N, C-alpha and C positions, 0 to 999 in steps of 0.2 A: 231661779228659773225652775219650773216644774214641768215635767213631761206628763201631760194630762191624757193623751191618747196616742196609741200607735195602731195603725191599720196595716195589715200584711196581705199582699197579693202573691200567692205562690206561683212559681214558674213551672210549667209542665215538663220541660225537657230535663230528664233525670241525669243525662250525661254531661250537662253543662255545669260550669262552676257557679253561674248565677242561679241562686236558689229562690229569690223573691225580690219584690219591690215593696217599699214601705212609705207611709206618710206619717209624720210625727207632729202632734199638736203641742204647742208650748203655752202654758198658762191659760188654756182654753181660748187663746186669742190669735195665735199665729201658727200656720201650717207650713212645714217643709216637706215637699213631695220629691219623689224619684230617688229616695235613698235605697241603695242596693244591699242585699244580703248575699255575700259571696262565700263559697267554700274554699278556704285557703289550706295551705299545708299544715297549719296549726289549728284548724277548726274554722268556725264561722267568724266572719268579720263584716263590718259595716263600711260601705263606701258612700261618701256624701255625694249629692248631685253635682255634676260637672258638665262642662261643654267642651266641644272640640276646639282647639286653638286654630286660628287661621291667620293668613297674612294676605298682602295684595301683590298682584303681578307687577313687576317692574316695567313691563311693556304697556299694558292697557289699564292697570289699576284694578282689575277684577279680583274678587275675593275668592281665596282657595284654602282648603284644609292643608295643614302642613305635610301630610303624606302625599299630596297630589304631585305628580311628576309633570303634568301639563296644565296650563291655565284653562279653567272651565269656560272662560269668556273668549279669549283669542286663540287658544290652542298652542301658545308659545311654551317652550320648555322652561321649567322652573328649576332653580337651584336646589340641590338636595341638602344643602347645609343651612336651610332656613330656620329650623327649629332650635330653640335654646335648649341647653342641657341642664339637668338637675345636678345636685351635689354628687351623685354617683355616676355622672357622665351619660345618663340615659336621656333620650329626647323627651322634652316636655310637650306632650301632645294634648293634654287636657288641663283645664283650670277649674278649680272648685267654684261653685256658685254660692254655696253656704258650707260652713265648716266650724267646728269648735275651735276656740283659740287657746285652750290649755288641755293638758293631759287628763285632769280630773273630769272636765266636761265630756271629753271623748269617751272616757271609761263609763260614765253614767249613761250616755247615749247608747253606746255599744251594748252594755249589759241589759238595758231596758228593751232595746230592739231585738236582740238575740232571744231574750226570754219570750217576747211576744211572737217571734217567728216560731219558736219551739211549741208554744201553745197552739198556734194556727196549724202547725204540722199535725199535732194530736187531734185537733178538731176535724182536720181533713180526712181522717180515717173513718169517720162516722158515715154511714150510708146516706143520711139525709143532709150531708154537708153542702152548704152554699157559700161560694167564695165571697169575701168582703168586697164591697164596692169602693172604688177609689175615685169615683166621679165627683167633681166639684159640687154638683147639685145635691149630693148626699151629706154635705157638711152644713151645719146650721148657720147659713149666711143670711143676714137680714136683707 
């Protein structure tokens, strides 16, 4: 697998840990979007696209996010013990949509995306800087 393109969209809020969104093209054939670049305690890291976990109300069957205290459909009170816990005992509130399956792949993705992010940060200092487009229309789709 070769990472053939990385597009970086910088985030304007300088106080937030979220520094940018990326899309990554693999082998000129497949795009993974909504990859986040986040400022962590040990520097920048990459968070793969994820979705919020949800479950269904025991009363009406309505779908609710795991942090919801009341059902969006019937208004009934929801149990606060609905979320599964990870190995460290934290509530698992998000599930990856796409992710590397081994450490070497994660390292390659992270180093490539962080390098592209740093290049985009340098480009953004130019007075004639134009942000990269992340729209699907701007990809070479037949």
